[in-house]
C-alpha positions, 0 to 999 in steps of 0.5 A: 464281187457278187452280182447283187453287190455290183448292182448295188454299187452301180446304182450308188455310183449312178445316183451319186453322179446324177446328184453331183451333176445336178449340183454342179449345174444348179451351182452354175446357175447361181454363180454364172453371172460371174463367168457369163451373162445371164437372162431368165424367161418364165411363163409368169414373167413380163417382157417389160422387166429386166430378165435378170431375175429367175423369179419375180421380186417381192414387189412385182416390179422386176423378174424374168422375161415372158418370152424367148423373143424378148430374151433374143432382143436383150442379147442383141442389146448386150452385144451392141454395148461392145464385144462379149468375152464370156458366154450368155445363158438364157434360162427358160423356166418350166411351163408351157409357152404358147407361141403366136409366131415362130422364134426367129434367129438372124445372123446378128444373134450369133455368138462367138467361140469364147462367147456362145449364146445358150438357150437352156432349160432351167435346172430341174424344170421342163419348158415346153414351146407349143405351136398350138392353142388351148381349147377351153369352151367345151359343151356337152351335146345330146349325143354326149359329145363334147363340142367347142365352137371355134370362130376362126375355123368357121371364118376359114382362118384356121384348120387342123388335122391333129388334136392332143388331150392331156399330152396324148394324140387323139385321132380323127373319125375314120373307117374302118376303126382298125385295119384297112379296106382294099380297092376293088378295081382301078378302071383302065389299069392292069398289071401292064400299066406303068407303076408311075401312072397317076390315078384320081379314082377307084372302085370300092366295095359295097358299104365302104364309101358313100356320097351321103357323108357330111361335108364330103369334100372334107373326107380324105382317102388315105391309100397305103402302097409301095413305100408311101401313103397317098392322101386323096380328098374326095371330089365326088362319089358315084354310089351306083357305080361305086366309083370315088373320084378325088380332087387331086392325083396320086403320083403312082398306080394305086396297087400294093406293089410294082407287080400290080396284081394286088390293089392297094389298101386304104382307109377313109379319114375325117368322117363325121358319121364314124364319130362313134368310138371314144377318143375320136374327133371331128372338125366341121370346117363349115360350122367351126364346131369341134366334136369329140367323143370322150374316153371313159372318165374323160371330162374336157372341162378339166382337161388340157386340149390343144390344137396346133396352129403354127407350122414351124416353131423356131427358125435360124434364118441365115443367108448362106448365099450372101455369106451371112451365117448364124453361129455359136448358138446352143439349145439345151433341154427345151421341149417342142410340141404341137405344130401343123403342116398342110399338103400343098394344093393338088399334091397327094404327099406321096413322095420319098421319105416325106421330103416335102415336109419341113422341120419344127426347127428349120435352119439355113446358114447355121454354123458351129451350133448345137441342139442337145437334150431337147425333146420333140413330141406330138408334132406334125412335121420333122423335128429338125431340118438343116437346109442350105449352108449348115456346117459343123453343127451337133445334134445330140441326145435329143428325144424324138417321138410321135412325129408326123414325118421323121426325125432329122432332115438334112438338105444343103445342095449337092457336090456341084453347089457353091461351098456356101450352100453345101451342108457338111459335117 
């Protein structure tokens, strides 16, 4: 068989298999009520409805649920009627679901080997669970910037470090625009100084930092050295001595490496005066005004602009220390987006592997469960975190991109911990 024929044949087989697979999946939705219990969730749904219809009926008196939380309650009620002998499917229709709080599973939400509980994307559709908030009240100022007043920011109830426009990340105003500066001197530090010596200041080159910046204590210096990035909010700047002092300490000497002969690189983030290039933004926490310089052809009045609010979007809250586990739950084809995580007070975040950053999905005491073919995108944390007492779980076929930390984080005690606490397999 020629290469061209082989390729043509392979393409046919691939397309044929995809069509057959999708047809089987679609058929399973139609007949699944015979072999399983079925509920539906949709953005146009209503939590007062039965959740047993995939779409609203003609008289708008029944249809899918509006939230996964309500579907979880419905499954609990179903379990309360007696032992379940067949699987439960919760099909989530396509669209965006803005979460006001995380979705939480408890031990009583467990399935069983013969009756797992599956939360799945409806065939051919993409449901997105968002921990963010849509921003719509845009105006244009005298500089041509788009601005939006956010009262909760002004009241100190909301802060964010990420912004997404039409599903793309935008970056805070920083200097330099690209590349890095380099520290000029570390007062009192030389090559003989132990590399684990904390620092809370350095000398900078002329023009790199100034005390005249707006909201100086909201400006953050990000130092890149060793294998970590160190986040240092500015406390004060001495323009004459060219010394910047920070409100927290680094964990290590601010040099490029262990040798200490080269000072570390850095950039300065969240500088209003550097809001001078398209695609940059700045949040003024004192006034609550968000400012954005649009890219060519960008009109935020017609764009989808989302800023994150929640830290984690879903939690499996087992109690492994009390022998209470969550079992036989499956997540399939769901998309998770838009969450935020803030450094603890007085911590620069310069730890190995960003291990202090949590997951978008966090789990304690999760057993015999699956997270498959889900998407984790435009997030500020890890995707998945398995904590204490997670055993025999499958994380397979997921797409993870544009994260603030990493992909999968696994904890769960050590060899000396109770078997109930250890995370294995």
